[in-house]
C-alpha positions as CSV (number, residue, x, y, z in Angstrom):
1,X,8.9,10.2,1.0
2,X,6.4,9.1,3.7
3,X,4.1,11.9,2.8
4,X,4.5,11.2,-1.2
5,X,3.4,7.7,-0.6
6,X,0.4,8.5,1.7
7,X,-0.6,11.0,-1.0
8,X,-0.6,8.6,-4.0
9,X,-2.2,6.2,-1.8
10,X,-4.9,8.8,-1.0
11,X,-5.3,9.8,-4.6
12,X,-6.0,6.2,-5.1
13,X,-8.9,6.3,-2.4
14,X,-6.8,4.3,0.0
15,X,-6.9,5.5,3.8
16,X,-3.8,5.4,5.4
17,X,-3.3,5.3,9.4
18,X,-0.8,8.0,10.9
19,X,3.3,6.7,11.1
20,X,6.5,7.9,12.2
21,X,7.9,5.0,10.7
22,X,9.7,3.7,7.8
23,X,6.3,2.0,6.9
24,X,3.0,2.9,5.8
25,X,-0.4,1.3,7.3
26,X,-3.4,1.0,4.5
27,X,-6.9,0.1,5.1
28,X,-8.0,-2.1,2.3
29,X,-11.3,-4.0,2.5
30,X,-10.1,-7.3,0.6
31,X,-6.2,-7.8,1.8
32,X,-5.3,-10.5,0.0
33,X,-6.5,-9.5,-3.5
34,X,-4.6,-6.3,-2.6
35,X,-1.4,-8.0,-1.7
36,X,-1.8,-10.2,-4.7
37,X,-2.1,-7.5,-7.3
38,X,0.8,-5.6,-5.9
39,X,2.9,-8.6,-6.3
40,X,2.2,-9.1,-9.8
41,X,4.0,-5.7,-10.3
42,X,6.9,-6.9,-8.3
43,X,5.9,-5.1,-5.2
44,X,6.1,-7.2,-2.0
45,X,3.9,-5.7,1.0
46,X,3.4,-6.9,4.1
47,X,-0.3,-8.3,4.8
48,X,-1.9,-6.9,8.2
49,X,-3.2,-10.5,9.2
50,X,0.3,-11.3,10.1
51,X,0.7,-8.5,11.8
52,X,-2.7,-8.7,14.3
53,X,-4.4,-6.1,12.2
54,X,-6.8,-7.9,9.4
55,X,-8.1,-5.6,6.5
56,X,-4.9,-3.6,6.3
57,X,-1.4,-4.0,4.5
58,X,2.0,-2.3,5.7
59,X,4.1,-0.9,2.7
60,X,7.4,0.2,3.4
61,X,8.4,3.4,2.1
62,X,9.9,3.1,-1.2
63,X,12.6,4.9,-3.6
64,X,11.5,7.4,-6.2
65,X,11.1,4.1,-8.7
66,X,9.3,2.1,-6.4
67,X,6.8,4.6,-5.6
68,X,6.1,5.1,-9.1
69,X,5.7,1.4,-9.9
70,X,3.4,1.5,-6.9
71,X,1.3,4.3,-8.6
72,X,1.1,2.4,-12.0
73,X,-0.1,-0.8,-10.0
74,X,-2.5,1.1,-8.1
75,X,-4.0,2.7,-11.1
76,X,-5.1,-1.1,-11.9
77,X,-6.2,-2.2,-8.8
78,X,-10.0,-1.5,-8.1
79,X,-10.6,1.3,-5.6
80,X,-12.0,0.1,-2.2
């Protein structure tokens, strides 16, 4: 599922960092806006600023339904 998550993000125009964990780190130019827009779809992500990585967001690998919601949300979030 991590590979699918990275693919969905890449197709939406986002760069991700390599990971072997159960999450993917996404580079975003407007971190707060990205987090707020995903929250509007019921998606909770971890702002990179809280992890010492401003300009990034950490997304836990979701189940298939969560991935579909993320894909829908990304279609409505401006491409970086």
